[in-house]
N, C-alpha and C positions, 0 to 999 in steps of 0.2 A: 505495498501499497503507499503510495507519495501523497509527501501535502501537499495541499489545495492550494495555499500561498506560496510556498517554498522551493516544491515538486525535487524533494528530498526524500530518501525511501526513511517511512518510520517504523517504530517497533509499538509493537504489542504492547497495552496498558490494559490489563484487567477485561472485564464486559460491564454490559449496562444490566439492568435490572431486569426487562427482556430476555438477555439473551445475547444478543451482539457485540459484535471482537469491537475496540477499545483501542486507537491509536495513537500516539502522542509526538509530536513532531520532537529533533532534538535539537535541531536550528531554533525552531521559534517558537518553542512549546508550545503549538494550541495541540488539544487533542477532538480524534473528530470519531464519525466513526461510522463502519460500511451503513450502505444505503439498504432502507428491509424495502423487500420484495412482497411487491402489491399481487392476491390473488388475480382471481378470472374478472371477479367480480366488481373488482376493484375499492374493496376494503381491510383496509391497514390491519385491526388490529387481529382478528376471524379466520381460521382457516376456513377457506374453499366450501369443505365437506358441511362443514356446522351451516350456513350459511343461506346452503344450497336444501340441507335439510328443514329450515323455517321457511322459506317463502315455499317449498313444497307444500307443509304444513298449513301455514298460510289461503292456498291453494284450492285448499283439499275442505277447507271451509273451517276451519279451524279459528280459536278467537288467538287475538294477542298475549293475553294471558295465561292459555294452555299453551302457545310455543314456547311463552318464554319459560313455563316450567320441565317444556320436554327439554328443550336446546340449554337453556341458563344462561339466555342472549336477554339484553335487558330492552323494555317498552321501544328504550327511542333506540335501541339499533335494531330492529326490530322492522322499527318503521322507515331507517335511513333506507334499510336493503331493499324496502318494497320500492322506493322512491329512485333508489337505481335502476329495479327489474324496470 
């Protein structure tokens, strides 16, 4: 991994709370992390299988509360997935 400002090779500097690798530039001291891969649906925080399950449950006629209990996703997250779909 190279630093964005100095274009110098960086060393690993631990991990973020969500598990992404962090790096620190030895020259300028800036820290940054890998970019998070977005899913096919475009949501950052949840995996595609859970998002698709939530959408399938809503399409089949389940309520938001039932979908929340089954998937464990928040109500607002399910509503955002519906907007994307």
